[in-house]
C-alpha positions as CSV (number, residue, x, y, z in Angstrom):
1,M,98.8,116.8,93.5
2,L,95.5,116.1,94.9
3,P,94.1,118.6,97.9
4,G,91.7,117.7,100.6
5,Q,87.9,117.5,100.5
6,G,87.6,120.7,102.0
7,S,90.6,122.5,100.4
8,D,91.7,123.3,96.9
9,Y,94.8,124.4,95.2
10,R,95.9,126.8,97.6
11,V,96.6,124.5,100.3
12,Y,99.5,123.9,98.5
13,K,100.8,127.2,97.9
14,N,103.5,127.3,100.2
15,L,105.5,124.1,99.2
16,K,108.9,124.8,97.4
17,L,109.2,121.8,95.4
18,D,111.9,123.2,92.9
19,N,113.1,121.7,89.3
20,Y,109.7,119.8,89.5
21,D,106.5,120.4,87.3
22,T,103.5,120.3,89.6
23,L,99.4,119.9,88.3
24,I,96.7,119.8,90.8
25,L,93.9,117.7,90.1
26,H,90.4,119.0,89.6
27,F,88.1,117.3,91.8
28,L,85.3,115.9,89.2
29,V,81.9,115.3,91.2
30,P,81.5,111.9,92.4
31,H,78.3,110.0,90.7
32,R,75.8,108.9,92.7
33,N,76.7,105.7,94.9
34,E,79.9,106.0,92.7
35,R,82.3,103.6,95.1
36,L,86.5,105.7,95.5
37,P,88.3,103.0,93.0
38,E,85.8,103.9,90.4
39,Y,86.2,107.4,90.9
40,A,90.1,107.3,91.1
41,K,90.0,105.4,87.9
42,R,88.3,108.7,86.3
43,M,90.3,110.9,88.2
44,A,93.1,109.4,86.8
45,A,92.6,110.3,83.5
46,Q,93.8,113.9,84.0
47,I,97.1,112.2,84.4
48,D,99.8,111.6,81.6
49,T,101.1,108.9,82.2
50,L,103.3,108.2,79.0
51,N,106.0,110.1,81.0
52,P,107.7,109.4,84.3
53,F,105.3,110.9,87.5
54,S,104.7,111.1,91.0
55,I,101.2,111.8,93.2
56,V,100.9,113.9,96.2
57,G,97.4,113.4,98.0
58,M,96.0,115.1,101.2
59,S,93.5,113.6,103.3
60,F,90.6,112.8,100.6
61,G,93.3,113.2,98.0
62,G,95.5,110.7,99.8
63,M,92.7,108.1,99.8
64,V,92.2,108.8,95.8
65,A,95.9,108.5,95.3
66,V,96.2,104.7,97.2
67,E,93.5,103.8,94.9
68,M,95.1,105.2,92.0
69,G,98.2,103.2,93.0
70,K,96.5,100.1,92.1
71,F,96.3,100.7,88.6
72,I,98.4,103.1,87.5
73,H,102.2,103.2,88.1
74,P,103.8,106.6,89.6
75,R,106.8,106.6,90.6
76,K,106.3,107.8,93.9
77,I,103.0,107.9,95.8
78,I,103.3,110.8,99.1
79,I,100.0,110.5,100.9
80,I,99.8,113.6,103.9
81,S,96.9,113.9,106.9
82,S,95.4,111.2,105.1
83,A,94.3,107.1,105.3
84,K,95.6,104.4,103.6
85,T,93.0,101.9,104.9
86,I,90.0,102.1,107.0
87,E,92.0,100.7,109.8
88,E,93.7,103.6,110.2
89,Y,90.1,105.6,109.9
90,P,88.9,107.8,113.1
91,F,86.0,106.2,114.6
92,R,83.5,108.7,113.4
93,Y,84.7,108.0,109.8
94,K,83.6,104.2,110.3
95,L,80.4,105.4,112.0
96,L,79.4,106.9,108.4
97,K,78.9,103.7,107.0
98,V,76.7,102.5,109.2
99,L,74.9,105.3,110.2
100,P,74.8,108.1,107.4
101,L,73.5,110.7,108.6
102,Y,75.3,113.0,106.1
103,K,72.3,112.0,103.3
104,L,69.9,113.8,105.1
105,F,71.2,117.0,104.3
106,G,72.0,118.8,101.3
107,G,75.0,120.2,100.1
108,K,74.9,123.5,101.0
109,L,74.1,122.7,104.5
110,I,77.2,120.4,104.5
111,K,79.2,123.6,103.4
112,A,77.7,125.4,106.2
113,M,78.1,122.5,109.0
114,A,82.1,122.2,107.3
115,H,82.7,125.9,108.4
116,I,81.5,125.1,111.8
117,A,83.2,121.7,112.1
118,Q,86.8,123.1,110.9
119,P,87.4,125.5,113.9
120,I,86.6,123.4,116.4
121,F,88.7,120.0,114.8
122,E,91.4,122.0,113.3
123,P,91.6,125.7,114.2
124,V,93.4,127.9,111.8
125,C,95.5,130.8,112.5
126,K,93.0,134.4,112.1
127,K,95.1,135.5,109.3
128,D,94.5,132.6,107.4
129,K,90.8,131.9,108.0
130,K,89.5,133.7,105.2
131,L,91.7,131.3,102.9
132,F,89.8,128.5,104.4
133,V,86.4,129.8,104.3
134,S,87.3,130.7,100.4
135,M,88.2,127.2,99.8
136,I,84.9,125.5,101.5
137,N,82.5,128.3,99.9
138,N,84.4,127.0,96.4
139,K,83.5,123.2,96.5
140,D,80.1,122.3,94.8
141,P,77.8,121.3,97.3
142,H,77.0,117.8,94.8
143,F,81.0,117.2,95.4
144,M,80.6,117.7,99.2
145,V,78.2,115.4,99.9
146,R,79.0,112.5,97.5
147,S,82.9,112.6,98.4
148,I,81.7,112.0,101.7
149,D,79.7,108.9,100.4
150,C,83.3,107.9,98.8
151,I,85.0,108.0,102.4
152,A,82.2,106.4,104.2
153,K,81.9,103.1,101.9
154,W,85.7,103.0,101.2
155,N,86.6,99.3,102.4
156,N,90.1,99.2,101.6
157,H,92.5,97.1,103.2
158,T,95.6,96.9,101.1
159,Y,98.2,98.9,99.4
160,R,101.6,99.8,97.7
161,S,104.1,98.8,100.6
162,D,106.1,101.9,99.3
163,I,103.5,104.5,99.8
164,V,105.6,107.5,102.1
165,H,102.6,108.4,104.4
166,I,103.4,111.9,105.9
167,H,101.4,112.7,109.4
168,G,101.0,115.2,112.1
169,N,100.7,114.0,115.6
170,N,98.0,117.0,116.5
171,D,96.1,115.8,113.8
172,H,92.4,116.2,115.1
173,T,90.7,114.9,112.2
174,I,92.6,111.3,111.3
175,F,94.6,110.5,114.3
176,F,97.8,110.1,114.1
177,K,97.8,107.2,116.6
178,N,96.2,105.0,114.3
179,I,98.7,105.6,111.6
180,N,100.9,102.6,110.2
181,N,104.6,104.0,109.9
182,P,104.2,107.4,109.4
183,I,106.9,110.2,108.7
184,C,105.8,112.2,111.8
185,I,105.6,116.1,111.9
186,D,105.9,117.0,115.3
187,D,102.6,119.1,116.4
188,G,101.4,119.2,112.5
189,S,97.7,119.5,112.4
190,H,95.6,118.2,109.4
191,F,96.5,121.5,107.4
192,M,100.2,120.8,108.1
193,V,100.9,120.9,104.3
194,Y,100.2,124.7,104.4
195,F,101.5,125.6,107.9
196,N,104.6,123.2,107.8
197,A,105.2,123.6,104.3
198,E,108.9,124.1,104.5
199,E,109.3,120.8,106.6
200,I,107.3,118.7,104.3
201,S,108.8,120.2,101.1
202,K,112.2,118.8,102.3
203,I,110.5,115.5,103.0
204,I,108.6,115.7,99.8
205,L,112.0,116.6,97.7
206,N,114.1,113.8,99.5
207,V,111.4,110.9,98.2
208,L,111.3,112.2,94.9
209,N,114.8,112.6,94.5
210,N,115.6,109.0,95.9
């Protein structure tokens, strides 16, 4: 399981995947100017490919999962609140490629900006705010900047036809209208894997069991 760029293992804490062993992959810091396909290959070294496995990826983790599916052979790939290709990107992601203003800022400033942007784009309820603040605070500043670079420079147009894409129709980060053939979570936000965990758990189990 791969969390999002601004989250960690705790974003999956409410999922109930009985009878399945789960491993949250640790995000490596991308090398300077490393592209997403190469980054995915380094990340895949954490997976035991000698035994049957599946991959679940959220947001940035879903993009990594899409790339992993091109060179390793998981039984299933499930992505949540993510994008399979750059055609599914919101305009501001595409703009980063031609106007990479993030390169002007250090990682610490990027983290500070994330604290400002999150409540605007994807507000969370007050009782969970400390958790989401903590997840951003725990991020490596270099990871924050270089993962944005990976996202901005991703140039993917292809993916495995059997990828299962779960997406909320109230996602203000990656818009539902741009997504090709998703399983819709009604009123699901970008962080619905945390807030709509019961519904998403059932979908994941149904996919894994078939």
